[in-house]
N, C-alpha and C positions, 0 to 999 in steps of 0.2 A: 816398656809399654806393651810390646807384642813380640814374643820370642819364639813363636811356633816355626818349625822348619818349613811348613807348607801352608798355604792358604788358597782357597778357591771358592767358586760359586757352583752350586749344584747344576748339573746339566738340565737345561730347561728353566733355570733360574729359581728363585725362592717362591715365586708365584705358583709354579708347577708343583713344587714340593708341598706347599700348603693345600693346593687343590687336591692332591693325592691323599693328604691326611683327612680331607673333608668329603671324600667320595663315599657316600652312604645314603641310602634312600631316606633315612629318617633325620638327616642333618639339613637344617634350613640356614642359609646364609643370606643376609641382607646387607647390601652395600649402599653407600651414600645416604645413610639413615642416622638421624640424631637419636642415639640410644636413650637419652634422658627424656626425650619427648614421648617415648613409649615404654619406659622402664617398667612400670607396674604391669602393663599388658604383657611384655616379654616374660617377666618373672612368673606370671600366672599361666601363660600359654605353653611355655616350654619346660620340659623336665630338667634341662640343664642349660646354662648360659655360660659361654666363655667370654669373659670381660678382660680386655687388655688396656683399658684406660686408667687414669689415675685413681688409685684406691680411695683416696680421701674424697674425691669428687663423687664416687659411687655412694658414699655414706653422707653426702651433702655437707661435707666439711664439719661434721658434728664435733669432732675433737680438735679442730683447727686445721690449718693448711700445711701440707708438706711443701718443701721447697724443691724446685726443679731447675734445671738448666735448659735453655732453649738454644736455637740455632738460627743463623741468618745465612742465606745462600746468595752467591753472585755467580751468574752463568754468563759465559762469553764464548764466542766463536773465534778460533785461532786459525791463521792462514798457514798451518803446518799439517802434514799428514799424521804426525804422531808427536804429541806434546810431551808425554812422560813414560811411554812404553808399557804401561799397564793401567788397570781400572782405577786403583786407589793408592795414593801415597799419603800417609799420616805424617803430620808435622808436630812434634812435641816440644820443640825448643821455644824459649820465651821470646825470641826476637820475631818469629813469624806470627803475624796476626791471625792467620787462619789455622784450623786444625787438620784439614785434609783437602786434597784436590782429587776430584773424580773426573776421569776422562771416559765419557760414555761409550765411545766406539769400541772399547775393550771388553764390554759386556757382550754376552752371547748374541744379542740381536742388534748391536750398535755398529753396523758397518759404515754406512754413510759415504760422504765424499772422500776419496782417497787423498785429496790435497788440503782438506780442512778437518778440523776436529772441534768438538764442543767440550768445554771443561766447566766444572762447577767448583768454586771455592766455598768451603764450609767454615763459618765464623762462629765462635761462641757468642751467646747473647743472654742477657739477664732475662729471667722469666717473670712474668706478671700474670695474675689470674686472667684468663681469656686468651693468653698466648698458647702456642703449641708447645707442650712440654716434651722434651726428648730424653733427658737423663735425670735420675734422682740425685739429690745432694746428700750423700751418705755421711752425715756427721752424727754426733751423739744425740742432739736434740731431735733430728729427723728420724733416726733409727728407733729412738724410744717411742716417738709418736706413731711410727709405722707399726711397731709391735702392738700398740693398742688397737690400731685399725685391723691388724692381722687377727687379733682375738675376735673382733666383730665379724670378720670374714669367715673365720672358722665356725661361727654359729649359723652360717647360711646353709648348713646341712648338705654340703656338696651340691647344692642347687646352682651355685655360681662358682666357676673355676676362674680364679684370678691369675692372670698370666702376663708374661712379658716384663719389661723394665718398669712400667708404670703400675701394673697390677700387683707386682711383687716387690716394688720399690727397691730394685737391685740392678746394679750395672751388669749387663750381659754383653759379651762378645757374641758375634753371630753364631759361632759353633755352639756356644753355651745355650743360647736361646732356642736354637733348633733342637738340641738335645732335650731341653726342658719341654718343648712342645711335643716332641715324639713321646716322651714319658707320659705327658698328660693324655695324649691320644690313646696310649695303651691302657 
């Protein structure tokens, strides 16, 4: 599943890395905004738009819906100073019902109580339209449908940059998605 010799998080976290990519006088960032409520306005107002949501949703599902996997999270406080020794452990065996455990204090800004810790278990969940999509389901049917959406995206005249797992309908590890984002910025 994951065979890299080393893994880590950028100093300052991913937020700082993205902030640095977006440092420019001409870049406008809007948070907590429903893109689709203002889609036409954004496409008219800006020379270029970076879209990281589901590509099929961008095109109003004209060719049909792609399939996604979703996630469910359970967070709990533990009465131990250190639950697992690092930020994330992935579980890929069939017997474990969750796919990873995140221990928040091991991230750069997660110090907290030395005698307690907060963990989050991540469980796979079926996706239904309206749920938060996290991962593409890359099988023949979906990959063929994505290829048709990609053709539509290519006709956007570079006005819209489709990025990330949902915009490119591709599974990315974090190092891959950061590399793709840096390439897009360049």
